[in-house]
PDB file of N, CA, C and O in Angstrom:
ATOM      1  N   ALA A   1      16.069   3.489   2.052  1.00  0.00           N
ATOM      2  CA  ALA A   1      15.812   2.241   0.849  1.00  0.00           C
ATOM      3  C   ALA A   1      16.219   0.933   1.354  1.00  0.00           C
ATOM      4  O   ALA A   1      17.235   0.749   2.025  1.00  0.00           O
ATOM      5  N   LEU A   2      15.294  -0.067   0.968  1.00  0.00           N
ATOM      6  CA  LEU A   2      15.821  -1.303   1.171  1.00  0.00           C
ATOM      7  C   LEU A   2      16.220  -1.971  -0.292  1.00  0.00           C
ATOM      8  O   LEU A   2      15.698  -1.690  -1.371  1.00  0.00           O
ATOM      9  N   ASP A   3      17.161  -2.819  -0.078  1.00  0.00           N
ATOM     10  CA  ASP A   3      17.323  -3.831  -1.464  1.00  0.00           C
ATOM     11  C   ASP A   3      16.320  -4.797  -1.475  1.00  0.00           C
ATOM     12  O   ASP A   3      15.707  -5.048  -0.437  1.00  0.00           O
ATOM     13  N   ASP A   4      16.046  -5.444  -2.660  1.00  0.00           N
ATOM     14  CA  ASP A   4      15.246  -6.299  -2.789  1.00  0.00           C
ATOM     15  C   ASP A   4      14.772  -7.641  -1.909  1.00  0.00           C
ATOM     16  O   ASP A   4      13.631  -8.050  -1.697  1.00  0.00           O
ATOM     17  N   GLU A   5      16.008  -8.156  -1.491  1.00  0.00           N
ATOM     18  CA  GLU A   5      16.179  -9.089  -0.602  1.00  0.00           C
ATOM     19  C   GLU A   5      15.609  -8.488   0.781  1.00  0.00           C
ATOM     20  O   GLU A   5      14.731  -9.196   1.275  1.00  0.00           O
ATOM     21  N   HIS A   6      15.842  -7.650   1.301  1.00  0.00           N
ATOM     22  CA  HIS A   6      15.426  -7.028   2.539  1.00  0.00           C
ATOM     23  C   HIS A   6      13.883  -6.681   2.688  1.00  0.00           C
ATOM     24  O   HIS A   6      13.153  -6.946   3.643  1.00  0.00           O
ATOM     25  N   SER A   7      13.548  -5.980   1.432  1.00  0.00           N
ATOM     26  CA  SER A   7      12.215  -5.595   1.095  1.00  0.00           C
ATOM     27  C   SER A   7      11.296  -6.857   1.232  1.00  0.00           C
ATOM     28  O   SER A   7      10.196  -6.829   1.784  1.00  0.00           O
ATOM     29  N   MET A   8      11.809  -7.852   0.725  1.00  0.00           N
ATOM     30  CA  MET A   8      10.765  -9.080   0.764  1.00  0.00           C
ATOM     31  C   MET A   8      10.603  -9.499   2.200  1.00  0.00           C
ATOM     32  O   MET A   8       9.516  -9.916   2.600  1.00  0.00           O
ATOM     33  N   GLN A   9      11.762  -9.389   3.069  1.00  0.00           N
ATOM     34  CA  GLN A   9      11.839  -9.769   4.061  1.00  0.00           C
ATOM     35  C   GLN A   9      10.852  -8.893   5.229  1.00  0.00           C
ATOM     36  O   GLN A   9      10.155  -9.315   6.152  1.00  0.00           O
ATOM     37  N   PHE A  10      11.118  -7.564   4.765  1.00  0.00           N
ATOM     38  CA  PHE A  10      10.114  -6.659   5.671  1.00  0.00           C
ATOM     39  C   PHE A  10       8.774  -7.017   5.381  1.00  0.00           C
ATOM     40  O   PHE A  10       8.073  -7.283   6.358  1.00  0.00           O
ATOM     41  N   THR A  11       8.240  -7.087   4.210  1.00  0.00           N
ATOM     42  CA  THR A  11       7.131  -7.374   3.852  1.00  0.00           C
ATOM     43  C   THR A  11       6.623  -8.568   4.416  1.00  0.00           C
ATOM     44  O   THR A  11       5.547  -8.534   5.014  1.00  0.00           O
ATOM     45  N   LYS A  12       7.222  -9.554   4.307  1.00  0.00           N
ATOM     46  CA  LYS A  12       6.916 -11.093   5.127  1.00  0.00           C
ATOM     47  C   LYS A  12       6.687 -10.539   6.709  1.00  0.00           C
ATOM     48  O   LYS A  12       5.721 -11.113   7.212  1.00  0.00           O
ATOM     49  N   VAL A  13       7.206  -9.758   7.443  1.00  0.00           N
ATOM     50  CA  VAL A  13       7.021  -9.495   8.765  1.00  0.00           C
ATOM     51  C   VAL A  13       5.639  -8.531   8.730  1.00  0.00           C
ATOM     52  O   VAL A  13       4.813  -8.537   9.643  1.00  0.00           O
ATOM     53  N   LEU A  14       5.553  -7.862   7.754  1.00  0.00           N
ATOM     54  CA  LEU A  14       4.486  -6.924   7.578  1.00  0.00           C
ATOM     55  C   LEU A  14       3.134  -7.931   7.612  1.00  0.00           C
ATOM     56  O   LEU A  14       2.100  -7.724   8.248  1.00  0.00           O
ATOM     57  N   ASN A  15       3.422  -9.011   6.797  1.00  0.00           N
ATOM     58  CA  ASN A  15       2.157 -10.077   6.393  1.00  0.00           C
ATOM     59  C   ASN A  15       1.732 -10.550   7.722  1.00  0.00           C
ATOM     60  O   ASN A  15       0.551 -10.548   8.071  1.00  0.00           O
ATOM     61  N   GLU A  16       2.763 -10.979   8.501  1.00  0.00           N
ATOM     62  CA  GLU A  16       2.497 -11.674  10.056  1.00  0.00           C
ATOM     63  C   GLU A  16       2.003 -10.931  10.835  1.00  0.00           C
ATOM     64  O   GLU A  16       1.236 -11.362  11.697  1.00  0.00           O
ATOM     65  N   LEU A  17       2.368  -9.407  10.716  1.00  0.00           N
ATOM     66  CA  LEU A  17       1.826  -8.706  11.725  1.00  0.00           C
ATOM     67  C   LEU A  17       0.315  -8.346  11.510  1.00  0.00           C
ATOM     68  O   LEU A  17      -0.517  -8.145  12.395  1.00  0.00           O
ATOM     69  N   SER A  18       0.152  -8.309  10.314  1.00  0.00           N
ATOM     70  CA  SER A  18      -1.320  -7.708   9.816  1.00  0.00           C
ATOM     71  C   SER A  18      -2.490  -8.935  10.032  1.00  0.00           C
ATOM     72  O   SER A  18      -3.697  -8.795   9.836  1.00  0.00           O
ATOM     73  N   GLY A  19      -1.814 -10.148  10.478  1.00  0.00           N
ATOM     74  CA  GLY A  19      -2.893 -11.075  10.881  1.00  0.00           C
ATOM     75  C   GLY A  19      -3.659 -10.863  12.158  1.00  0.00           C
ATOM     76  O   GLY A  19      -4.781 -11.310  12.398  1.00  0.00           O
ATOM     77  N   HIS A  20      -2.816 -10.031  13.048  1.00  0.00           N
ATOM     78  CA  HIS A  20      -3.703 -10.070  14.520  1.00  0.00           C
ATOM     79  C   HIS A  20      -3.493  -8.216  14.883  1.00  0.00           C
ATOM     80  O   HIS A  20      -3.683  -7.685  15.978  1.00  0.00           O
ATOM     81  N   CYS A  21      -3.086  -7.577  13.683  1.00  0.00           N
ATOM     82  CA  CYS A  21      -3.228  -6.086  14.293  1.00  0.00           C
ATOM     83  C   CYS A  21      -3.097  -5.136  12.831  1.00  0.00           C
ATOM     84  O   CYS A  21      -2.533  -5.408  11.772  1.00  0.00           O
ATOM     85  N   GLN A  22      -3.844  -3.950  13.242  1.00  0.00           N
ATOM     86  CA  GLN A  22      -3.641  -2.977  11.926  1.00  0.00           C
ATOM     87  C   GLN A  22      -2.319  -2.319  11.894  1.00  0.00           C
ATOM     88  O   GLN A  22      -1.766  -1.901  12.911  1.00  0.00           O
ATOM     89  N   VAL A  23      -1.802  -2.233  10.654  1.00  0.00           N
ATOM     90  CA  VAL A  23      -0.616  -1.750  10.303  1.00  0.00           C
ATOM     91  C   VAL A  23      -0.857  -0.560   9.454  1.00  0.00           C
ATOM     92  O   VAL A  23      -1.400  -0.676   8.356  1.00  0.00           O
ATOM     93  N   ILE A  24      -0.453   0.628   9.948  1.00  0.00           N
ATOM     94  CA  ILE A  24      -0.302   1.964   8.749  1.00  0.00           C
ATOM     95  C   ILE A  24       1.123   2.041   8.929  1.00  0.00           C
ATOM     96  O   ILE A  24       1.837   2.224   9.915  1.00  0.00           O
ATOM     97  N   LEU A  25       1.369   1.826   7.544  1.00  0.00           N
ATOM     98  CA  LEU A  25       2.851   2.573   6.788  1.00  0.00           C
ATOM     99  C   LEU A  25       2.641   3.554   5.881  1.00  0.00           C
ATOM    100  O   LEU A  25       1.564   3.727   5.311  1.00  0.00           O
ATOM    101  N   ILE A  26       3.764   4.308   5.694  1.00  0.00           N
ATOM    102  CA  ILE A  26       4.088   5.497   4.702  1.00  0.00           C
ATOM    103  C   ILE A  26       5.166   5.008   4.087  1.00  0.00           C
ATOM    104  O   ILE A  26       6.202   4.721   4.685  1.00  0.00           O
ATOM    105  N   THR A  27       4.955   4.857   2.603  1.00  0.00           N
ATOM    106  CA  THR A  27       5.856   4.229   2.032  1.00  0.00           C
ATOM    107  C   THR A  27       6.045   4.674   0.502  1.00  0.00           C
ATOM    108  O   THR A  27       5.006   5.089  -0.011  1.00  0.00           O
ATOM    109  N   HIS A  28       7.163   4.664  -0.306  1.00  0.00           N
ATOM    110  CA  HIS A  28       7.053   4.505  -1.663  1.00  0.00           C
ATOM    111  C   HIS A  28       7.333   3.305  -2.125  1.00  0.00           C
ATOM    112  O   HIS A  28       6.846   3.037  -3.223  1.00  0.00           O
ATOM    113  N   ASN A  29       8.097   2.358  -1.509  1.00  0.00           N
ATOM    114  CA  ASN A  29       8.697   1.277  -1.938  1.00  0.00           C
ATOM    115  C   ASN A  29       7.286   0.262  -2.581  1.00  0.00           C
ATOM    116  O   ASN A  29       6.323  -0.138  -1.926  1.00  0.00           O
ATOM    117  N   GLN A  30       7.504   0.091  -3.704  1.00  0.00           N
ATOM    118  CA  GLN A  30       6.433  -0.785  -4.687  1.00  0.00           C
ATOM    119  C   GLN A  30       6.338  -2.010  -4.092  1.00  0.00           C
ATOM    120  O   GLN A  30       5.199  -2.317  -3.739  1.00  0.00           O
ATOM    121  N   GLU A  31       7.253  -2.837  -3.867  1.00  0.00           N
ATOM    122  CA  GLU A  31       7.403  -4.422  -3.041  1.00  0.00           C
ATOM    123  C   GLU A  31       6.641  -4.538  -1.852  1.00  0.00           C
ATOM    124  O   GLU A  31       6.071  -5.599  -1.595  1.00  0.00           O
ATOM    125  N   THR A  32       6.542  -3.123  -0.770  1.00  0.00           N
ATOM    126  CA  THR A  32       5.869  -3.127   0.096  1.00  0.00           C
ATOM    127  C   THR A  32       4.184  -2.837  -0.155  1.00  0.00           C
ATOM    128  O   THR A  32       3.260  -3.431   0.402  1.00  0.00           O
ATOM    129  N   MET A  33       4.090  -1.765  -1.142  1.00  0.00           N
ATOM    130  CA  MET A  33       2.844  -1.516  -1.608  1.00  0.00           C
ATOM    131  C   MET A  33       1.953  -2.869  -2.168  1.00  0.00           C
ATOM    132  O   MET A  33       0.800  -3.231  -1.934  1.00  0.00           O
ATOM    133  N   GLN A  34       2.797  -3.310  -2.826  1.00  0.00           N
ATOM    134  CA  GLN A  34       1.912  -4.596  -3.699  1.00  0.00           C
ATOM    135  C   GLN A  34       1.658  -5.785  -2.399  1.00  0.00           C
ATOM    136  O   GLN A  34       1.128  -6.823  -2.795  1.00  0.00           O
ATOM    137  N   THR A  35       1.919  -5.736  -1.206  1.00  0.00           N
ATOM    138  CA  THR A  35       1.402  -6.579  -0.357  1.00  0.00           C
ATOM    139  C   THR A  35       0.512  -6.044   0.652  1.00  0.00           C
ATOM    140  O   THR A  35       0.309  -6.685   1.683  1.00  0.00           O
ATOM    141  N   ALA A  36      -0.178  -4.634   0.390  1.00  0.00           N
ATOM    142  CA  ALA A  36      -1.128  -3.904   0.941  1.00  0.00           C
ATOM    143  C   ALA A  36      -2.457  -4.671   0.624  1.00  0.00           C
ATOM    144  O   ALA A  36      -2.693  -5.430  -0.317  1.00  0.00           O
ATOM    145  N   LYS A  37      -3.249  -4.278   1.639  1.00  0.00           N
ATOM    146  CA  LYS A  37      -4.719  -4.847   1.289  1.00  0.00           C
ATOM    147  C   LYS A  37      -5.433  -3.588   0.437  1.00  0.00           C
ATOM    148  O   LYS A  37      -6.129  -3.573  -0.578  1.00  0.00           O
ATOM    149  N   ASN A  38      -4.929  -2.539   1.330  1.00  0.00           N
ATOM    150  CA  ASN A  38      -5.721  -1.052   0.852  1.00  0.00           C
ATOM    151  C   ASN A  38      -4.783   0.084   0.808  1.00  0.00           C
ATOM    152  O   ASN A  38      -4.106   0.240   1.824  1.00  0.00           O
ATOM    153  N   LEU A  39      -4.602   0.944  -0.209  1.00  0.00           N
ATOM    154  CA  LEU A  39      -3.732   1.932  -0.324  1.00  0.00           C
ATOM    155  C   LEU A  39      -4.554   3.226  -0.317  1.00  0.00           C
ATOM    156  O   LEU A  39      -5.658   3.303  -0.855  1.00  0.00           O
ATOM    157  N   PHE A  40      -3.934   4.268   0.343  1.00  0.00           N
ATOM    158  CA  PHE A  40      -4.560   5.553   0.422  1.00  0.00           C
ATOM    159  C   PHE A  40      -3.517   6.486   0.200  1.00  0.00           C
ATOM    160  O   PHE A  40      -2.371   6.427   0.647  1.00  0.00           O
ATOM    161  N   GLY A  41      -4.073   7.453  -0.617  1.00  0.00           N
ATOM    162  CA  GLY A  41      -3.159   8.643  -1.031  1.00  0.00           C
ATOM    163  C   GLY A  41      -3.637   9.884  -0.521  1.00  0.00           C
ATOM    164  O   GLY A  41      -4.732  10.031   0.023  1.00  0.00           O
ATOM    165  N   ILE A  42      -2.626  10.939  -0.748  1.00  0.00           N
ATOM    166  CA  ILE A  42      -2.889  12.399  -0.109  1.00  0.00           C
ATOM    167  C   ILE A  42      -2.595  13.083  -1.754  1.00  0.00           C
ATOM    168  O   ILE A  42      -1.587  12.943  -2.447  1.00  0.00           O
ATOM    169  N   ASN A  43      -3.782  13.804  -2.041  1.00  0.00           N
ATOM    170  CA  ASN A  43      -3.366  14.738  -3.306  1.00  0.00           C
ATOM    171  C   ASN A  43      -3.782  16.046  -2.959  1.00  0.00           C
ATOM    172  O   ASN A  43      -4.740  16.168  -2.196  1.00  0.00           O
ATOM    173  N   ASN A  44      -3.200  17.045  -3.410  1.00  0.00           N
ATOM    174  CA  ASN A  44      -3.703  18.345  -3.390  1.00  0.00           C
ATOM    175  C   ASN A  44      -4.427  18.764  -4.676  1.00  0.00           C
ATOM    176  O   ASN A  44      -3.831  18.952  -5.737  1.00  0.00           O
ATOM    177  N   SER A  45      -5.722  18.895  -4.515  1.00  0.00           N
ATOM    178  CA  SER A  45      -6.631  19.317  -5.822  1.00  0.00           C
ATOM    179  C   SER A  45      -6.134  20.576  -6.530  1.00  0.00           C
ATOM    180  O   SER A  45      -5.166  21.164  -6.046  1.00  0.00           O
ATOM    181  N   LYS A  46      -6.556  20.907  -7.329  1.00  0.00           N
ATOM    182  CA  LYS A  46      -6.401  22.197  -8.046  1.00  0.00           C
ATOM    183  C   LYS A  46      -6.950  23.409  -7.433  1.00  0.00           C
ATOM    184  O   LYS A  46      -6.294  24.444  -7.555  1.00  0.00           O
ATOM    185  N   ASN A  47      -8.237  23.434  -6.687  1.00  0.00           N
ATOM    186  CA  ASN A  47      -8.787  24.331  -5.813  1.00  0.00           C
ATOM    187  C   ASN A  47      -7.836  24.564  -4.589  1.00  0.00           C
ATOM    188  O   ASN A  47      -8.142  25.529  -3.888  1.00  0.00           O
ATOM    189  N   GLY A  48      -6.821  23.898  -4.242  1.00  0.00           N
ATOM    190  CA  GLY A  48      -5.833  23.983  -2.975  1.00  0.00           C
ATOM    191  C   GLY A  48      -6.467  22.982  -1.696  1.00  0.00           C
ATOM    192  O   GLY A  48      -6.003  22.891  -0.559  1.00  0.00           O
ATOM    193  N   SER A  49      -7.647  22.283  -2.246  1.00  0.00           N
ATOM    194  CA  SER A  49      -8.049  21.636  -1.001  1.00  0.00           C
ATOM    195  C   SER A  49      -7.302  20.485  -1.135  1.00  0.00           C
ATOM    196  O   SER A  49      -6.792  20.212  -2.222  1.00  0.00           O
ATOM    197  N   THR A  50      -7.142  19.605   0.062  1.00  0.00           N
ATOM    198  CA  THR A  50      -6.576  18.088   0.085  1.00  0.00           C
ATOM    199  C   THR A  50      -7.513  17.105  -0.048  1.00  0.00           C
ATOM    200  O   THR A  50      -8.518  17.036   0.660  1.00  0.00           O
ATOM    201  N   GLU A  51      -7.238  16.353  -0.904  1.00  0.00           N
ATOM    202  CA  GLU A  51      -7.988  15.302  -1.429  1.00  0.00           C
ATOM    203  C   GLU A  51      -7.620  13.770  -0.881  1.00  0.00           C
ATOM    204  O   GLU A  51      -6.486  13.411  -1.199  1.00  0.00           O
ATOM    205  N   ILE A  52      -8.224  13.025  -0.281  1.00  0.00           N
ATOM    206  CA  ILE A  52      -8.021  11.826   0.144  1.00  0.00           C
ATOM    207  C   ILE A  52      -8.370  10.698  -0.811  1.00  0.00           C
ATOM    208  O   ILE A  52      -9.570  10.601  -1.070  1.00  0.00           O
ATOM    209  N   LEU A  53      -7.467   9.743  -1.437  1.00  0.00           N
ATOM    210  CA  LEU A  53      -7.626   8.857  -2.194  1.00  0.00           C
ATOM    211  C   LEU A  53      -7.574   7.324  -1.877  1.00  0.00           C
ATOM    212  O   LEU A  53      -6.518   6.975  -1.349  1.00  0.00           O
ATOM    213  N   SER A  54      -8.477   6.361  -2.087  1.00  0.00           N
ATOM    214  CA  SER A  54      -8.135   5.028  -1.517  1.00  0.00           C
ATOM    215  C   SER A  54      -8.485   4.081  -2.430  1.00  0.00           C
ATOM    216  O   SER A  54      -9.131   4.474  -3.401  1.00  0.00           O
ATOM    217  N   LEU A  55      -8.191   2.841  -2.344  1.00  0.00           N
ATOM    218  CA  LEU A  55      -7.719   1.779  -3.605  1.00  0.00           C
ATOM    219  C   LEU A  55      -7.731   0.592  -2.699  1.00  0.00           C
ATOM    220  O   LEU A  55      -6.952   0.551  -1.748  1.00  0.00           O
ATOM    221  N   GLN A  56      -8.577  -0.383  -2.943  1.00  0.00           N
ATOM    222  CA  GLN A  56      -8.531  -1.777  -2.368  1.00  0.00           C
ATOM    223  C   GLN A  56      -8.073  -2.549  -3.644  1.00  0.00           C
ATOM    224  O   GLN A  56      -8.609  -2.555  -4.752  1.00  0.00           O
ATOM    225  N   LEU A  57      -6.977  -3.185  -3.228  1.00  0.00           N
ATOM    226  CA  LEU A  57      -5.871  -4.132  -4.332  1.00  0.00           C
ATOM    227  C   LEU A  57      -6.752  -4.861  -5.175  1.00  0.00           C
ATOM    228  O   LEU A  57      -6.856  -4.818  -6.401  1.00  0.00           O
ATOM    229  N   SER A  58      -7.514  -5.694  -4.141  1.00  0.00           N
ATOM    230  CA  SER A  58      -8.236  -6.902  -4.448  1.00  0.00           C
ATOM    231  C   SER A  58      -9.363  -6.259  -5.711  1.00  0.00           C
ATOM    232  O   SER A  58      -9.699  -6.987  -6.646  1.00  0.00           O
ATOM    233  N   GLU A  59      -9.723  -5.247  -5.622  1.00  0.00           N
ATOM    234  CA  GLU A  59     -10.843  -4.561  -6.388  1.00  0.00           C
ATOM    235  C   GLU A  59     -10.045  -4.183  -7.827  1.00  0.00           C
ATOM    236  O   GLU A  59     -10.515  -4.398  -8.944  1.00  0.00           O
ATOM    237  N   ALA A  60      -8.963  -3.680  -7.598  1.00  0.00           N
ATOM    238  CA  ALA A  60      -8.134  -3.215  -8.422  1.00  0.00           C
ATOM    239  C   ALA A  60      -7.606  -4.602  -9.273  1.00  0.00           C
ATOM    240  O   ALA A  60      -7.579  -4.690 -10.500  1.00  0.00           O
ATOM    241  N   LYS A  61      -7.332  -5.307  -8.628  1.00  0.00           N
ATOM    242  CA  LYS A  61      -6.886  -6.484  -9.429  1.00  0.00           C
ATOM    243  C   LYS A  61      -7.886  -7.488 -10.132  1.00  0.00           C
ATOM    244  O   LYS A  61      -7.518  -8.265 -11.012  1.00  0.00           O
ATOM    245  N   GLU A  62      -9.085  -7.407  -9.699  1.00  0.00           N
ATOM    246  CA  GLU A  62     -10.075  -7.794 -10.605  1.00  0.00           C
ATOM    247  C   GLU A  62     -10.695  -6.987 -11.843  1.00  0.00           C
ATOM    248  O   GLU A  62     -11.261  -7.498 -12.809  1.00  0.00           O
ATOM    249  N   GLN A  63     -10.487  -5.705 -11.632  1.00  0.00           N
ATOM    250  CA  GLN A  63     -10.908  -4.822 -12.750  1.00  0.00           C
ATOM    251  C   GLN A  63      -9.954  -4.876 -14.189  1.00  0.00           C
ATOM    252  O   GLN A  63     -10.200  -4.730 -15.386  1.00  0.00           O
ATOM    253  N   ALA A  64      -8.516  -5.222 -13.234  1.00  0.00           N
ATOM    254  CA  ALA A  64      -7.352  -5.144 -14.197  1.00  0.00           C
ATOM    255  C   ALA A  64      -7.490  -6.627 -15.040  1.00  0.00           C
ATOM    256  O   ALA A  64      -6.950  -6.732 -16.141  1.00  0.00           O
ATOM    257  N   THR A  65      -8.074  -7.496 -14.581  1.00  0.00           N
ATOM    258  CA  THR A  65      -8.231  -9.010 -15.418  1.00  0.00           C
ATOM    259  C   THR A  65      -9.467  -8.943 -16.565  1.00  0.00           C
ATOM    260  O   THR A  65      -9.604  -9.694 -17.530  1.00  0.00           O
ATOM    261  N   VAL A  66     -10.183  -7.997 -16.229  1.00  0.00           N
ATOM    262  CA  VAL A  66     -11.666  -7.910 -16.716  1.00  0.00           C
ATOM    263  C   VAL A  66     -11.218  -7.270 -18.088  1.00  0.00           C
ATOM    264  O   VAL A  66     -12.061  -6.971 -18.933  1.00  0.00           O
TER     265      VAL A  66
END
């Protein structure tokens, strides 16, 4: 777990990397997730199968302000 200062530094590095390559990261850190363009989640459905969820943050922000 990173403190707030180091979490912000880490997300700055991720943003720089994402300018020229694709970054796939597994995290529960909210600061890191907020800088992502897309979020993906894996969920177990009620019938026992695995379900993949995806969210584009730009679309979610637009819907939240409407």
